[in-house]
N, C-alpha and C positions, 0 to 999 in steps of 0.2 A: 409466209404463205401457209395456208391451212391445207392439210392432206388427210385423207381417210386411209388408215392402215389396213392392208389386206393380209398381213402376216404379223406375228409377234417379232418385234425388233428390240434387242437388248438396249437398254438405256434410253429408249424412245417411247415405246408404248406397246399395247397389245392389239390384237386384231379387233377391228370395229371402232377404234378410238379415232377421234379427230384431233390431230396435233399440229402445233405451229412449228415449222422448220424453215430454214433458210431457203430462198428460192432456188439457188444453184444446187443444193442438195436434193431438192424435190425434182427439178428438171433433169439433172444429170445422173441421178442414181435411183431414187425411189420410184419414180414413174416409169422409166425405161425397163427396170428390173421387174416390174409388176408387183412391187412390195406395197405400193400405195396407189390411190386413185383420187380424182377430184371429188370433194364431198357434195355430190348432188343427191337429190331425193332418190333417184333410181339406183345410184351406186350404194347408198346407205342401205336400201332394202336388199340389194343383191349381196352385199358383204355381210349383212346380218344372217342371211341364209348360209353363206360360206362359213360363218362363225359357228353356227349350230352344227354343221357337218364336221368342222374342225374339232369342236368340243367332244362330239361323239367318238371321233377317231382317237382323240387324246385319252378319253376314258377307257377305250378298248386297249390302247397301248399300255396304259398304266396298270390295268389288270394283268396283262401279260408280264410286265416287269415285276409286279408283286408276286406272281406265281414263281418266277425265276428266283426271286429273293427268298421265298419260303423254302424252295428246294435247297438252296445253298446255305441258309441260316444255320450257324453253329457247327458246320462241318469242319473236320480237321484234315489237313493235308501235310504230307511230309516231303521235304526237299533235302536231298543228299548233297553235301558240299564238302570240299576239301578245307581243312582247318588245321591250325597249329595246336600245340599242346594246351595253350591257354584258352582255346575256343574261338580265336579270331579267324575269320574266313580269309582265304587267299582270294581276294576279290570281294564281290558283294552280290546280293540277290535283290533284284528289282521287280517291278510289276510284270515285266515280260516273262520272267522265270516262274512267277507265281501263277500267271495266266496259263502258261504251258502245262503246269502240273494239274491245275483244275480242269483244263480241257481234256487231258488224258483220262480223267475220271468220268468223262462223258457230259460235262456241263460246259457249254461254250461260254467263254469269258474273254473279253478284250483287255489288253494291258491298260488302256486309258480308263477302264472302269475300276481299277484298283487304286486306292488312295494310300500312299505311303508318305510320311513326312520326310523320311530319308531312307536310303537303301539299307538293307539288313546286312550287318557286318560281323555278327557273332552267332554262335550256336545257342539256341534258346527257343522258347515258344513265343510266338508273336500273335497278337490280335490285329487283324487287318480288316479295314473297312472296304466294302465293295459298294460303289455308288452306280446304280443303273440309270439314273436320270429321273426327272420329275419328282425329286425328293423321295425316291425309293432306293433303299439300300439295305445292307445286312452286314453282319460280321462273321468272319471265318477265322479259324486258328491255323497258323502255319508253324509246323515244327521244322526247325533247321537242325539236322543231325549230321554227324561226320560220316564220311565214307569209311569202309573197313580197310584194313591193310590190303595193299594191292590195287586200290582204286575201285573196287567193286562195291555195289550197293548191298546192304544187308539182306534185302528181300530177293536177291537174285543169285543164290549160291549155285543153282542148276546151270545157269548160263555160263559160269566160269568153267565148269567141267566140260560142257559141250564145246566151248571154244578151244580148250586144251586138246580135246580129242581131234578136232579138225586140224590143228597145227601138227600133231603127231602124224596123221595120215599124209599130209602134204609133204612132210619132211622125208617120209619113207619113199615117196615117189621121186623126190629130188635126188635122193641118194641111190637110186637104182634098186630099191627094195622090191619085194614081191607083191606090190600093190596091183590089183587088177586094172587093166587098161580100159578106158571108156570106148564105147562103140562110136564110130563117126556119125 
């Protein structure tokens, strides 16, 4: 049975093409889902107009993806992880952790956009590919560095002293010290 595709379908064809499919596949899936239509003159003209609108939208999305890739291209990100003396991580770093670090820097990135052959298991610098779709991608550098003694990140020495000060104040209250009482 010949059908006119209304959407791009992987391994079948692109929008506007007339393809030959099994009758059951056309009747039970393509036609009810609105993915294809019967190839009449009117449908061919209507889908040609849909195709032009689709291509314009695709071009707009591609330019937005290219802008995201340009912002991210060549950037370096640091991930702090626990590791043994030889530099082997206790665990591994995958796309979710990389996406989280990139998102903290203000660039929204989904884990499925990060391409890793295998999880990162050692301290080192890694070149990671980010694929946004429509053949648009870029490369970023990810430094995997060890946590300092005590489990704190190197870039956060002030946080450690603040946390210690809070613990001291709460211990004075628990021991019946002279800490001021809070108003109700």
